[in-house]
N, CA, C and O atoms as a printed pandas DataFrame, in Angstrom:
     atom_number atom_name residue_name chain_id  residue_number  x_coord  y_coord  z_coord
0              1         N          UNK        A               1    0.931   -1.390   -0.054
1              2        CA          UNK        A               1   -0.191   -0.004    0.214
2              3         C          UNK        A               1    0.881    1.512    0.095
3              4         O          UNK        A               1    1.827    1.601    0.877
4              5         N          UNK        A               2    0.657    2.471   -0.788
5              6        CA          UNK        A               2    1.204    3.610   -0.791
6              7         C          UNK        A               2    1.693    4.220    0.674
7              8         O          UNK        A               2    2.553    3.834    1.466
8              9         N          UNK        A               3    0.604    5.543    0.689
9             10        CA          UNK        A               3    1.007    6.364    1.582
10            11         C          UNK        A               3    0.096    5.740    2.998
11            12         O          UNK        A               3   -0.813    5.281    2.305
12            13         N          UNK        A               4   -0.169    5.522    3.873
13            14        CA          UNK        A               4   -1.009    5.716    5.186
14            15         C          UNK        A               4   -1.331    7.093    5.754
15            16         O          UNK        A               4   -0.592    8.076    5.805
16            17         N          UNK        A               5   -2.286    6.990    6.071
17            18        CA          UNK        A               5   -2.575    7.971    6.852
18            19         C          UNK        A               5   -1.981    7.514    8.822
19            20         O          UNK        A               5   -1.655    6.546    9.509
20            21         N          UNK        A               6   -2.188    9.107    8.919
21            22        CA          UNK        A               6   -1.474    9.314   10.113
22            23         C          UNK        A               6   -2.130    8.312   11.177
23            24         O          UNK        A               6   -3.323    8.021   11.263
24            25         N          UNK        A               7   -1.144    7.885   11.911
25            26        CA          UNK        A               7   -1.935    7.010   13.107
26            27         C          UNK        A               7   -1.781    7.859   14.298
27            28         O          UNK        A               7   -2.637    7.720   15.172
28            29         N          UNK        A               8   -0.876    8.682   14.479
29            30        CA          UNK        A               8   -0.596   10.079   15.502
30            31         C          UNK        A               8   -1.910   10.064   16.236
31            32         O          UNK        A               8   -2.953   10.330   15.638
32            33         N          UNK        A               9   -1.888    9.776   17.449
33            34        CA          UNK        A               9   -2.870   10.347   18.204
34            35         C          UNK        A               9   -2.799   12.006   18.172
35            36         O          UNK        A               9   -1.820   12.734   18.337
36            37         N          UNK        A              10   -4.121   12.327   17.914
37            38        CA          UNK        A              10   -3.957   14.028   18.329
38            39         C          UNK        A              10   -4.659   14.610   19.692
39            40         O          UNK        A              10   -4.373   15.607   20.355
40            41         N          UNK        A              11   -5.702   13.605   19.871
41            42        CA          UNK        A              11   -6.417   13.880   21.486
42            43         C          UNK        A              11   -7.248   12.717   22.251
43            44         O          UNK        A              11   -7.364   11.561   21.844
44            45         N          UNK        A              12   -7.605   13.062   23.017
45            46        CA          UNK        A              12   -8.049   11.986   23.960
46            47         C          UNK        A              12   -8.902   12.887   24.491
47            48         O          UNK        A              12   -8.456   13.945   24.934
48            49         N          UNK        A              13  -10.223   12.608   24.523
49            50        CA          UNK        A              13  -11.186   13.234   25.168
50            51         C          UNK        A              13  -12.337   12.023   25.800
51            52         O          UNK        A              13  -12.826   11.105   25.142
52            53         N          UNK        A              14  -12.595   12.338   27.291
53            54        CA          UNK        A              14  -13.177   11.710   28.011
54            55         C          UNK        A              14  -14.830   12.602   27.984
55            56         O          UNK        A              14  -15.066   13.743   28.380
56            57         N          UNK        A              15  -15.801   11.561   27.352
57            58        CA          UNK        A              15  -17.086   13.046   27.595
58            59         C          UNK        A              15  -18.458   12.060   28.500
59            60         O          UNK        A              15  -18.323   10.843   28.632
60            61         N          UNK        A              16  -19.242   12.519   28.845
61            62        CA          UNK        A              16  -20.596   11.686   29.342
62            63         C          UNK        A              16  -20.840   10.535   28.395
63            64         O          UNK        A              16  -21.296    9.576   29.016
64            65         N          UNK        A              17  -20.675   10.274   26.954
65            66        CA          UNK        A              17  -21.346    9.334   26.449
66            67         C          UNK        A              17  -20.111    8.218   26.337
67            68         O          UNK        A              17  -20.270    7.098   25.853
68            69         N          UNK        A              18  -18.737    8.771   26.920
69            70        CA          UNK        A              18  -17.710    7.635   26.601
70            71         C          UNK        A              18  -16.207    8.302   25.923
71            72         O          UNK        A              18  -16.034    9.520   25.894
72            73         N          UNK        A              19  -15.385    7.521   25.504
73            74        CA          UNK        A              19  -14.067    8.328   25.460
74            75         C          UNK        A              19  -13.872    8.022   23.759
75            76         O          UNK        A              19  -14.055    7.047   23.031
76            77         N          UNK        A              20  -13.431    9.328   23.586
77            78        CA          UNK        A              20  -12.864    9.613   22.026
78            79         C          UNK        A              20  -11.438    9.692   21.891
79            80         O          UNK        A              20  -10.570   10.040   22.692
80            81         N          UNK        A              21  -11.368    9.159   20.302
81            82        CA          UNK        A              21   -9.930    9.146   20.322
82            83         C          UNK        A              21   -9.343    9.969   18.789
83            84         O          UNK        A              21   -9.373    9.448   17.674
84            85         N          UNK        A              22   -8.968   10.983   19.025
85            86        CA          UNK        A              22   -9.203   11.899   17.698
86            87         C          UNK        A              22   -7.439   11.548   17.133
87            88         O          UNK        A              22   -6.405   11.552   17.802
88            89         N          UNK        A              23   -7.665   11.249   15.564
89            90        CA          UNK        A              23   -6.541   10.684   14.657
90            91         C          UNK        A              23   -6.659   11.555   13.550
91            92         O          UNK        A              23   -7.777   12.028   13.344
92            93         N          UNK        A              24   -5.727   11.863   12.795
93            94        CA          UNK        A              24   -5.331   13.192   11.306
94            95         C          UNK        A              24   -7.042   12.478   10.280
95            96         O          UNK        A              24   -7.786   13.227    9.646
96            97         N          UNK        A              25   -7.181   11.447   10.368
97            98        CA          UNK        A              25   -8.020   10.793    9.296
98            99         C          UNK        A              25   -9.074    9.835    9.887
99           100         O          UNK        A              25   -9.954    9.472    9.107
100          101         N          UNK        A              26   -9.110    9.420   11.029
101          102        CA          UNK        A              26  -10.188    8.933   11.987
102          103         C          UNK        A              26  -10.330    8.891   13.279
103          104         O          UNK        A              26   -9.415    9.112   14.072
104          105         N          UNK        A              27  -11.219    8.671   13.511
105          106        CA          UNK        A              27  -12.029    8.871   15.184
106          107         C          UNK        A              27  -12.029    7.854   15.728
107          108         O          UNK        A              27  -12.695    7.193   14.930
108          109         N          UNK        A              28  -11.649    6.854   16.920
109          110        CA          UNK        A              28  -12.196    5.665   17.387
110          111         C          UNK        A              28  -13.101    6.142   18.244
111          112         O          UNK        A              28  -12.852    7.292   18.606
112          113         N          UNK        A              29  -14.191    5.602   18.756
113          114        CA          UNK        A              29  -15.288    6.263   19.840
114          115         C          UNK        A              29  -15.460    4.705   20.631
115          116         O          UNK        A              29  -15.738    3.742   19.917
116          117         N          UNK        A              30  -15.354    4.589   21.521
117          118        CA          UNK        A              30  -15.812    4.116   22.748
118          119         C          UNK        A              30  -16.901    4.287   23.563
119          120         O          UNK        A              30  -16.569    4.934   24.556
120          121         N          UNK        A              31  -18.257    3.930   23.567
121          122        CA          UNK        A              31  -19.553    4.816   24.442
122          123         C          UNK        A              31  -19.466    3.481   25.325
123          124         O          UNK        A              31  -19.243    2.295   25.082
124          125         N          UNK        A              32  -19.821    4.436   26.759
125          126        CA          UNK        A              32  -19.689    3.393   27.935
126          127         C          UNK        A              32  -21.191    2.531   27.748
127          128         O          UNK        A              32  -22.148    2.689   26.990
128          129         N          UNK        A              33  -20.929    1.703   28.665
129          130        CA          UNK        A              33  -22.095    0.540   28.626
130          131         C          UNK        A              33  -23.197    1.010   29.391
131          132         O          UNK        A              33  -23.019    1.764   30.348
132          133         N          UNK        A              34  -24.686    0.495   28.925
133          134        CA          UNK        A              34  -25.552    1.259   28.937
134          135         C          UNK        A              34  -26.229    2.705   28.730
135          136         O          UNK        A              34  -27.256    3.196   29.200
136          137         N          UNK        A              35  -25.119    3.261   27.719
137          138        CA          UNK        A              35  -25.668    4.460   26.849
138          139         C          UNK        A              35  -27.067    4.347   26.209
139          140         O          UNK        A              35  -27.142    3.358   25.480
140          141         N          UNK        A              36  -27.966    4.931   26.260
141          142        CA          UNK        A              36  -29.035    5.228   24.663
142          143         C          UNK        A              36  -28.233    6.328   24.041
143          144         O          UNK        A              36  -28.455    7.464   24.460
144          145         N          UNK        A              37  -27.375    6.172   23.148
145          146        CA          UNK        A              37  -26.731    7.017   22.145
146          147         C          UNK        A              37  -27.892    7.389   21.541
147          148         O          UNK        A              37  -28.606    6.429   21.251
148          149         N          UNK        A              38  -28.438    8.755   21.175
149          150        CA          UNK        A              38  -29.052    9.103   20.038
150          151         C          UNK        A              38  -28.133   10.864   19.675
151          152         O          UNK        A              38  -26.986   11.100   20.055
152          153         N          UNK        A              39  -28.753   11.559   19.121
153          154        CA          UNK        A              39  -28.309   12.905   18.121
154          155         C          UNK        A              39  -27.920   13.560   19.184
155          156         O          UNK        A              39  -26.710   13.780   19.228
156          157         N          UNK        A              40  -28.710   14.038   20.272
157          158        CA          UNK        A              40  -28.528   15.071   21.134
158          159         C          UNK        A              40  -27.499   14.595   22.403
159          160         O          UNK        A              40  -26.897   15.386   23.129
160          161         N          UNK        A              41  -27.457   13.491   22.470
161          162        CA          UNK        A              41  -26.726   13.017   23.684
162          163         C          UNK        A              41  -25.146   13.588   22.687
163          164         O          UNK        A              41  -24.366   14.467   23.053
164          165         N          UNK        A              42  -25.057   12.750   21.377
165          166        CA          UNK        A              42  -23.932   12.896   20.816
166          167         C          UNK        A              42  -22.995   14.231   20.255
167          168         O          UNK        A              42  -21.885   14.238   19.724
168          169         N          UNK        A              43  -24.090   15.544   20.667
169          170        CA          UNK        A              43  -23.988   16.688   20.557
170          171         C          UNK        A              43  -22.137   17.517   20.318
171          172         O          UNK        A              43  -21.616   18.131   19.387
172          173         N          UNK        A              44  -21.626   17.061   21.811
173          174        CA          UNK        A              44  -20.369   17.115   21.922
174          175         C          UNK        A              44  -19.319   16.532   21.044
175          176         O          UNK        A              44  -18.379   17.185   20.590
176          177         N          UNK        A              45  -19.540   15.199   20.819
177          178        CA          UNK        A              45  -18.955   14.416   19.551
178          179         C          UNK        A              45  -19.060   15.275   18.531
179          180         O          UNK        A              45  -18.054   15.908   18.212
180          181         N          UNK        A              46  -20.065   15.432   17.951
181          182        CA          UNK        A              46  -20.194   16.220   16.523
182          183         C          UNK        A              46  -19.187   17.576   16.857
183          184         O          UNK        A              46  -18.211   17.827   16.150
184          185         N          UNK        A              47  -19.524   18.291   17.876
185          186        CA          UNK        A              47  -18.808   19.569   17.974
186          187         C          UNK        A              47  -16.872   19.226   18.127
187          188         O          UNK        A              47  -15.958   19.874   17.618
188          189         N          UNK        A              48  -16.818   18.333   18.764
189          190        CA          UNK        A              48  -15.710   18.060   18.872
190          191         C          UNK        A              48  -15.267   17.475   17.085
191          192         O          UNK        A              48  -14.175   17.899   16.706
192          193         N          UNK        A              49  -15.897   16.743   16.253
193          194        CA          UNK        A              49  -15.266   16.417   15.371
194          195         C          UNK        A              49  -15.141   17.427   14.111
195          196         O          UNK        A              49  -14.273   17.700   13.283
196          197         N          UNK        A              50  -16.523   17.858   14.414
197          198        CA          UNK        A              50  -15.767   19.398   13.591
198          199         C          UNK        A              50  -14.578   20.443   13.885
199          200         O          UNK        A              50  -13.863   20.905   12.996
200          201         N          UNK        A              51  -14.480   20.703   15.035
201          202        CA          UNK        A              51  -13.040   21.068   15.632
202          203         C          UNK        A              51  -11.699   20.260   14.624
203          204         O          UNK        A              51  -10.718   20.755   14.069
204          205         N          UNK        A              52  -12.161   18.930   14.700
205          206        CA          UNK        A              52  -11.356   18.266   14.158
206          207         C          UNK        A              52  -10.923   18.514   12.490
207          208         O          UNK        A              52   -9.888   19.054   12.099
208          209         N          UNK        A              53  -11.918   18.010   11.730
209          210        CA          UNK        A              53  -12.025   17.601   10.727
210          211         C          UNK        A              53  -12.619   18.751    9.591
211          212         O          UNK        A              53  -12.215   18.788    8.429
212          213         N          UNK        A              54  -13.773   19.787   10.221
213          214        CA          UNK        A              54  -14.270   20.604    9.988
214          215         C          UNK        A              54  -15.347   20.132    8.929
215          216         O          UNK        A              54  -16.260   19.356    9.213
216          217         N          UNK        A              55  -15.136   20.701    7.639
217          218        CA          UNK        A              55  -16.295   20.457    6.518
218          219         C          UNK        A              55  -15.438   19.664    5.532
219          220         O          UNK        A              55  -15.975   18.848    4.784
220          221         N          UNK        A              56  -14.202   19.869    5.512
221          222        CA          UNK        A              56  -12.910   19.212    4.418
222          223         C          UNK        A              56  -12.207   17.933    4.237
223          224         O          UNK        A              56  -12.092   17.106    3.333
224          225         N          UNK        A              57  -11.657   18.129    5.784
225          226        CA          UNK        A              57  -10.487   16.678    5.793
226          227         C          UNK        A              57  -11.573   15.548    6.032
227          228         O          UNK        A              57  -12.599   15.490    6.709
228          229         N          UNK        A              58  -10.925   14.695    5.206
229          230        CA          UNK        A              58  -12.239   13.423    5.326
230          231         C          UNK        A              58  -11.176   12.767    6.175
231          232         O          UNK        A              58   -9.987   13.003    6.394
232          233         N          UNK        A              59  -12.358   11.527    6.716
233          234        CA          UNK        A              59  -12.183   11.238    7.911
234          235         C          UNK        A              59  -13.162    9.942    7.689
235          236         O          UNK        A              59  -13.984   10.017    6.775
236          237         N          UNK        A              60  -13.104    8.736    8.504
237          238        CA          UNK        A              60  -13.478    7.491    8.617
238          239         C          UNK        A              60  -14.180    7.503   10.713
239          240         O          UNK        A              60  -13.408    7.587   11.668
240          241         N          UNK        A              61  -15.247    7.429   10.798
241          242        CA          UNK        A              61  -15.651    6.982   12.144
242          243         C          UNK        A              61  -15.912    5.255   12.511
243          244         O          UNK        A              61  -16.555    4.477   11.807
244          245         N          UNK        A              62  -15.074    4.872   14.072
245          246        CA          UNK        A              62  -14.545    3.752   14.105
246          247         C          UNK        A              62  -15.481    3.182   15.155
247          248         O          UNK        A              62  -14.972    3.192   16.276
248          249         N          UNK        A              63  -16.297    2.853   15.117
249          250        CA          UNK        A              63  -17.324    2.170   16.588
250          251         C          UNK        A              63  -16.532    0.978   17.516
251          252         O          UNK        A              63  -16.672   -0.222   17.283
252          253         N          UNK        A              64  -15.743    1.476   18.524
253          254        CA          UNK        A              64  -15.016    0.064   19.211
254          255         C          UNK        A              64  -16.137   -0.074   20.113
255          256         O          UNK        A              64  -16.438    0.601   21.097
256          257         N          UNK        A              65  -16.821   -1.299   19.473
257          258        CA          UNK        A              65  -17.914   -1.484   20.698
258          259         C          UNK        A              65  -17.675   -3.090   21.458
259          260         O          UNK        A              65  -18.056   -4.250   21.302
260          261         N          UNK        A              66  -16.523   -2.048   22.629
261          262        CA          UNK        A              66  -16.091   -2.748   23.712
262          263         C          UNK        A              66  -16.857   -2.887   24.737
263          264         O          UNK        A              66  -16.603   -3.820   25.498
264          265         N          UNK        A              67  -18.083   -1.930   25.054
265          266        CA          UNK        A              67  -19.203   -2.125   25.560
266          267         C          UNK        A              67  -20.814   -2.230   24.694
267          268         O          UNK        A              67  -21.077   -2.256   23.492
268          269         N          UNK        A              68  -21.655   -2.270   25.878
269          270        CA          UNK        A              68  -23.397   -2.789   25.567
270          271         C          UNK        A              68  -23.671   -1.737   25.419
271          272         O          UNK        A              68  -23.273   -1.010   26.329
272          273         N          UNK        A              69  -24.505   -0.986   24.210
273          274        CA          UNK        A              69  -25.242    0.222   24.382
274          275         C          UNK        A              69  -26.307    0.127   23.340
275          276         O          UNK        A              69  -26.463   -0.732   22.472
276          277         N          UNK        A              70  -26.953    1.115   23.590
277          278        CA          UNK        A              70  -28.188    1.158   22.598
278          279         C          UNK        A              70  -28.109    2.486   21.701
279          280         O          UNK        A              70  -27.715    3.470   22.328
280          281         N          UNK        A              71  -28.432    2.706   20.266
281          282        CA          UNK        A              71  -28.232    3.547   19.389
282          283         C          UNK        A              71  -29.561    4.081   18.615
283          284         O          UNK        A              71  -30.352    3.161   18.404
284          285         N          UNK        A              72  -29.817    4.836   18.335
285          286        CA          UNK        A              72  -30.945    5.169   17.576
286          287         C          UNK        A              72  -30.796    5.381   16.257
287          288         O          UNK        A              72  -30.922    6.553   15.904
288          289         N          UNK        A              73  -30.571    4.604   15.451
289          290        CA          UNK        A              73  -30.238    4.289   14.197
290          291         C          UNK        A              73  -30.559    5.660   13.140
291          292         O          UNK        A              73  -29.897    6.143   12.222
292          293         N          UNK        A              74  -31.920    6.032   13.748
293          294        CA          UNK        A              74  -32.417    7.355   12.302
294          295         C          UNK        A              74  -31.216    8.691   12.772
295          296         O          UNK        A              74  -31.179    9.741   12.130
296          297         N          UNK        A              75  -30.327    8.434   13.934
297          298        CA          UNK        A              75  -29.496    9.911   13.968
298          299         C          UNK        A              75  -28.553   10.053   13.188
299          300         O          UNK        A              75  -27.810   11.022   13.039
300          301         N          UNK        A              76  -28.586    8.526   12.390
301          302        CA          UNK        A              76  -27.315    8.539   11.550
302          303         C          UNK        A              76  -27.718    9.896   10.047
303          304         O          UNK        A              76  -26.889   10.297    9.230
304          305         N          UNK        A              77  -29.077   10.275   10.117
305          306        CA          UNK        A              77  -29.277   10.711    8.649
306          307         C          UNK        A              77  -29.054   12.131    8.776
307          308         O          UNK        A              77  -29.006   12.927    7.838
308          309         N          UNK        A              78  -28.875   12.481   10.433
309          310        CA          UNK        A              78  -28.995   13.828   10.604
310          311         C          UNK        A              78  -27.040   14.216   11.067
311          312         O          UNK        A              78  -26.487   15.308   10.938
312          313         N          UNK        A              79  -26.504   13.108   11.514
313          314        CA          UNK        A              79  -25.146   13.237   11.954
314          315         C          UNK        A              79  -24.574   13.450   10.704
315          316         O          UNK        A              79  -23.831   14.425   10.594
316          317         N          UNK        A              80  -24.805   12.609    9.570
317          318        CA          UNK        A              80  -24.384   12.330    8.096
318          319         C          UNK        A              80  -24.593   13.642    7.333
319          320         O          UNK        A              80  -23.696   13.926    6.539
320          321         N          UNK        A              81  -25.651   14.511    7.441
321          322        CA          UNK        A              81  -25.523   16.096    6.991
322          323         C          UNK        A              81  -24.365   16.916    7.304
323          324         O          UNK        A              81  -23.678   17.449    6.433
324          325         N          UNK        A              82  -24.122   17.031    8.737
325          326        CA          UNK        A              82  -23.264   17.510    9.356
326          327         C          UNK        A              82  -21.749   17.517    8.660
327          328         O          UNK        A              82  -21.006   18.494    8.573
328          329         N          UNK        A              83  -21.486   16.130    8.177
329          330        CA          UNK        A              83  -20.206   15.845    8.108
330          331         C          UNK        A              83  -20.111   15.243    6.759
331          332         O          UNK        A              83  -20.331   14.048    6.562
332          333         N          UNK        A              84  -19.793   16.057    5.863
333          334        CA          UNK        A              84  -19.834   15.714    3.846
334          335         C          UNK        A              84  -18.729   15.191    4.060
335          336         O          UNK        A              84  -18.703   14.242    3.277
336          337         N          UNK        A              85  -17.482   15.208    4.812
337          338        CA          UNK        A              85  -16.124   14.546    4.761
338          339         C          UNK        A              85  -16.453   13.497    5.762
339          340         O          UNK        A              85  -15.425   13.484    6.439
340          341         N          UNK        A              86  -17.267   12.595    6.282
341          342        CA          UNK        A              86  -17.214   11.395    6.272
342          343         C          UNK        A              86  -16.788   10.086    5.434
343          344         O          UNK        A              86  -17.795    9.593    4.925
344          345         N          UNK        A              87  -15.727    9.436    5.158
345          346        CA          UNK        A              87  -16.167    8.574    4.184
346          347         C          UNK        A              87  -16.449    7.360    4.307
347          348         O          UNK        A              87  -16.670    6.649    3.327
348          349         N          UNK        A              88  -16.487    6.908    5.600
349          350        CA          UNK        A              88  -16.854    5.989    6.003
350          351         C          UNK        A              88  -17.163    5.200    7.283
351          352         O          UNK        A              88  -16.309    5.553    8.096
352          353         N          UNK        A              89  -18.017    4.260    7.870
353          354        CA          UNK        A              89  -18.252    3.656    9.336
354          355         C          UNK        A              89  -17.420    2.333    9.422
355          356         O          UNK        A              89  -17.524    1.404    8.620
356          357         N          UNK        A              90  -16.586    2.372   10.496
357          358        CA          UNK        A              90  -16.265    0.888   10.715
358          359         C          UNK        A              90  -16.864    0.469   12.223
359          360         O          UNK        A              90  -16.780    1.198   13.211
360          361         N          UNK        A              91  -17.219   -0.291   12.207
361          362        CA          UNK        A              91  -17.448   -0.771   13.823
362          363         C          UNK        A              91  -17.122   -1.941   14.085
363          364         O          UNK        A              91  -17.468   -2.870   13.355
364          365         N          UNK        A              92  -16.479   -2.091   15.052
365          366        CA          UNK        A              92  -15.671   -3.008   15.816
366          367         C          UNK        A              92  -16.475   -3.955   16.818
367          368         O          UNK        A              92  -16.968   -3.516   17.857
368          369         N          UNK        A              93  -16.592   -5.633   16.320
369          370        CA          UNK        A              93  -17.351   -5.961   17.622
370          371         C          UNK        A              93  -16.803   -6.961   17.742
371          372         O          UNK        A              93  -16.093   -7.564   16.937
372          373         N          UNK        A              94  -17.261   -7.344   19.328
373          374        CA          UNK        A              94  -16.428   -8.677   19.797
374          375         C          UNK        A              94  -17.454   -9.848   20.457
375          376         O          UNK        A              94  -17.233  -10.595   21.410
376          377         N          UNK        A              95  -18.645   -9.738   19.616
377          378        CA          UNK        A              95  -19.477  -10.540   20.030
378          379         C          UNK        A              95  -20.807  -10.925   18.698
379          380         O          UNK        A              95  -21.160  -10.047   17.912
380          381         N          UNK        A              96  -21.329  -12.184   18.665
381          382        CA          UNK        A              96  -22.430  -11.854   17.824
382          383         C          UNK        A              96  -23.553  -11.151   18.096
383          384         O          UNK        A              96  -24.115  -10.515   17.204
384          385         N          UNK        A              97  -23.957  -11.177   19.212
385          386        CA          UNK        A              97  -25.231  -10.122   19.048
386          387         C          UNK        A              97  -24.228   -8.614   19.020
387          388         O          UNK        A              97  -25.210   -7.873   18.982
388          389         N          UNK        A              98  -23.395   -7.924   19.014
389          390        CA          UNK        A              98  -23.052   -6.597   18.541
390          391         C          UNK        A              98  -23.011   -6.612   17.168
391          392         O          UNK        A              98  -23.250   -5.566   16.564
392          393         N          UNK        A              99  -22.706   -7.787   16.476
393          394        CA          UNK        A              99  -22.737   -7.671   15.217
394          395         C          UNK        A              99  -23.536   -7.985   14.638
395          396         O          UNK        A              99  -23.260   -7.807   13.452
396          397         N          UNK        A             100  -24.866   -8.566   14.828
397          398        CA          UNK        A             100  -26.054   -8.303   14.338
398          399         C          UNK        A             100  -26.811   -6.956   14.518
399          400         O          UNK        A             100  -27.831   -6.656   13.896
400          401         N          UNK        A             101  -26.175   -6.165   15.462
401          402        CA          UNK        A             101  -26.964   -5.197   15.649
402          403         C          UNK        A             101  -26.264   -3.963   14.973
403          404         O          UNK        A             101  -26.809   -2.873   14.802
404          405         N          UNK        A             102  -25.126   -4.251   14.653
405          406        CA          UNK        A             102  -24.388   -3.066   13.599
406          407         C          UNK        A             102  -24.777   -3.812   12.133
407          408         O          UNK        A             102  -25.067   -2.960   11.293
408          409         N          UNK        A             103  -24.860   -5.314   11.578
409          410        CA          UNK        A             103  -25.295   -5.050   10.398
410          411         C          UNK        A             103  -27.015   -4.426   10.056
411          412         O          UNK        A             103  -27.558   -4.140    8.989
412          413         N          UNK        A             104  -27.439   -4.393   11.274
413          414        CA          UNK        A             104  -29.166   -3.288   11.056
414          415         C          UNK        A             104  -28.760   -2.171   11.016
415          416         O          UNK        A             104  -29.512   -1.503   10.306
416          417         N          UNK        A             105  -27.649   -1.381   11.558
417          418        CA          UNK        A             105  -27.530   -0.339   11.663
418          419         C          UNK        A             105  -26.854    0.203   10.620
419          420         O          UNK        A             105  -26.799    1.394   10.314
420          421         N          UNK        A             106  -26.136   -1.099    9.872
421          422        CA          UNK        A             106  -25.606   -0.484    8.362
422          423         C          UNK        A             106  -26.792   -0.112    7.104
423          424         O          UNK        A             106  -26.476    0.246    5.970
424          425         N          UNK        A             107  -27.981   -0.257    7.517
425          426        CA          UNK        A             107  -28.820   -0.315    6.632
426          427         C          UNK        A             107  -29.607    0.968    6.811
427          428         O          UNK        A             107  -30.691    1.042    6.234
428          429         N          UNK        A             108  -29.169    2.024    7.571
429          430        CA          UNK        A             108  -29.721    3.313    7.806
430          431         C          UNK        A             108  -28.406    4.447    7.378
431          432         O          UNK        A             108  -28.520    5.671    7.429
432          433         N          UNK        A             109  -27.039    3.618    6.912
433          434        CA          UNK        A             109  -26.153    4.229    6.258
434          435         C          UNK        A             109  -26.126    4.809    4.801
435          436         O          UNK        A             109  -26.389    3.926    3.985
436          437         N          UNK        A             110  -25.915    5.881    4.304
437          438        CA          UNK        A             110  -25.367    5.999    3.288
438          439         C          UNK        A             110  -23.777    5.911    2.598
439          440         O          UNK        A             110  -23.419    6.235    1.466
440          441         N          UNK        A             111  -23.072    5.409    3.606
441          442        CA          UNK        A             111  -21.614    5.658    3.094
442          443         C          UNK        A             111  -20.907    4.416    3.558
443          444         O          UNK        A             111  -21.413    3.836    4.519
444          445         N          UNK        A             112  -19.635    3.834    2.936
445          446        CA          UNK        A             112  -19.400    2.397    2.973
446          447         C          UNK        A             112  -19.134    2.013    4.124
447          448         O          UNK        A             112  -18.239    2.569    4.761
448          449         N          UNK        A             113  -19.788    1.071    4.595
449          450        CA          UNK        A             113  -19.675    0.482    6.432
450          451         C          UNK        A             113  -18.994   -0.504    6.001
451          452         O          UNK        A             113  -18.882   -0.952    4.860
452          453         N          UNK        A             114  -18.382   -0.931    7.315
453          454        CA          UNK        A             114  -17.576   -2.186    7.352
454          455         C          UNK        A             114  -17.906   -2.911    8.851
455          456         O          UNK        A             114  -18.200   -2.115    9.744
456          457         N          UNK        A             115  -17.887   -4.127    9.150
457          458        CA          UNK        A             115  -17.967   -4.781   10.291
458          459         C          UNK        A             115  -16.320   -5.438   10.187
459          460         O          UNK        A             115  -15.772   -6.127    9.328
460          461         N          UNK        A             116  -15.863   -4.877   11.460
461          462        CA          UNK        A             116  -14.629   -5.655   12.052
462          463         C          UNK        A             116  -14.872   -6.807   13.051
463          464         O          UNK        A             116  -15.969   -7.112   13.519
464          465         N          UNK        A             117  -13.409   -7.541   13.369
465          466        CA          UNK        A             117  -13.157   -7.931   14.985
466          467         C          UNK        A             117  -12.322   -7.673   15.747
467          468         O          UNK        A             117  -12.257   -7.943   16.946
468          469         N          UNK        A             118  -11.383   -6.941   14.869
469          470        CA          UNK        A             118  -10.215   -6.237   15.473
470          471         C          UNK        A             118  -10.263   -4.461   15.213
471          472         O          UNK        A             118  -10.861   -3.873   14.312
472          473         N          UNK        A             119   -9.606   -3.994   16.083
473          474        CA          UNK        A             119   -9.240   -2.445   15.851
474          475         C          UNK        A             119   -8.280   -2.616   14.672
475          476         O          UNK        A             119   -8.721   -2.101   13.645
476          477         N          UNK        A             120   -6.987   -3.250   14.538
477          478        CA          UNK        A             120   -6.314   -3.136   13.873
478          479         C          UNK        A             120   -6.837   -3.083   12.573
479          480         O          UNK        A             120   -6.537   -2.067   11.946
480          481         N          UNK        A             121   -7.504   -3.867   12.033
481          482        CA          UNK        A             121   -8.727   -4.219   10.940
482          483         C          UNK        A             121   -9.489   -2.866    9.965
483          484         O          UNK        A             121   -9.579   -2.508    8.791
484          485         N          UNK        A             122   -9.957   -2.415   11.417
485          486        CA          UNK        A             122  -10.317   -1.190   11.012
486          487         C          UNK        A             122   -9.789   -0.155   10.390
487          488         O          UNK        A             122  -10.259    0.564    9.508
488          489         N          UNK        A             123   -8.946   -0.146   10.834
489          490        CA          UNK        A             123   -7.587    0.936   10.881
490          491         C          UNK        A             123   -7.172    0.739    9.407
491          492         O          UNK        A             123   -7.178    1.667    8.598
492          493         N          UNK        A             124   -6.740   -0.772    9.047
493          494        CA          UNK        A             124   -6.292   -0.916    8.012
494          495         C          UNK        A             124   -7.430   -0.244    6.605
495          496         O          UNK        A             124   -7.180    0.418    5.598
496          497         N          UNK        A             125   -8.619   -0.772    7.136
497          498        CA          UNK        A             125   -9.063    0.014    5.882
498          499         C          UNK        A             125   -9.881    0.873    6.242
499          500         O          UNK        A             125  -11.087    0.677    6.094
500          501         N          UNK        A             126   -9.358    2.083    6.829
501          502        CA          UNK        A             126   -9.365    3.478    7.146
502          503         C          UNK        A             126   -8.638    3.685    5.942
503          504         O          UNK        A             126   -9.197    4.176    4.962
504          505         N          UNK        A             127   -7.222    3.293    5.927
505          506        CA          UNK        A             127   -6.000    3.369    4.859
506          507         C          UNK        A             127   -6.707    3.154    3.438
507          508         O          UNK        A             127   -6.807    3.831    2.414
508          509         N          UNK        A             128   -7.075    2.110    3.786
509          510        CA          UNK        A             128   -7.930    1.742    2.102
510          511         C          UNK        A             128   -8.998    2.691    1.329
511          512         O          UNK        A             128   -8.996    2.883    0.113
512          513         N          UNK        A             129   -9.836    3.202    2.184
513          514        CA          UNK        A             129  -11.406    4.214    2.538
514          515         C          UNK        A             129  -10.680    5.783    1.956
515          516         O          UNK        A             129  -11.148    6.377    0.984
516          517         N          UNK        A             130   -9.696    6.197    2.604
517          518        CA          UNK        A             130   -8.990    7.664    2.467
518          519         C          UNK        A             130   -8.109    7.764    1.438
519          520         O          UNK        A             130   -7.988    8.833    0.840
520          521         N          UNK        A             131   -7.445    6.750    1.131
521          522        CA          UNK        A             131   -6.434    6.870   -0.148
522          523         C          UNK        A             131   -7.369    6.366   -1.469
523          524         O          UNK        A             131   -7.441    7.098   -2.456
524          525         N          UNK        A             132   -7.865    5.461   -1.438
525          526        CA          UNK        A             132   -8.584    5.171   -2.603
526          527         C          UNK        A             132   -9.661    7.145   -3.363
527          528         O          UNK        A             132   -9.814    7.602   -4.496
528          529         N          UNK        A             133  -10.028    7.568   -2.165
529          530        CA          UNK        A             133  -10.759    8.734   -2.530
530          531         C          UNK        A             133  -10.162    9.763   -2.984
531          532         O          UNK        A             133  -10.808   10.764   -3.295
């Protein structure tokens, strides 16, 4: 593979909903156990995303599902409008239940989406998505 995205951690943020790790071309989000995530609760995450990526810097959202939580999938519609530079969504799952939930959520996405079983695999996919763009 030619060039890679920059894997240097820019900043780690602890939010009420979970932990967020910002890199140059991807963000890793680990939502806390038991959270019911919707557009309003994710607003601080969106504001940070705008600070790091604006409307121009291409990036991929990686959901590292180390915890079990609920998500309103229709929130994808609103969040996609905020980030025209979002190139894809990767979901890292560690059990069959979370993988099935992730497959259902993919139906609400209009961006490339993949399910992985390790964070390393998801980051490799980021490189493919960003470089091919």
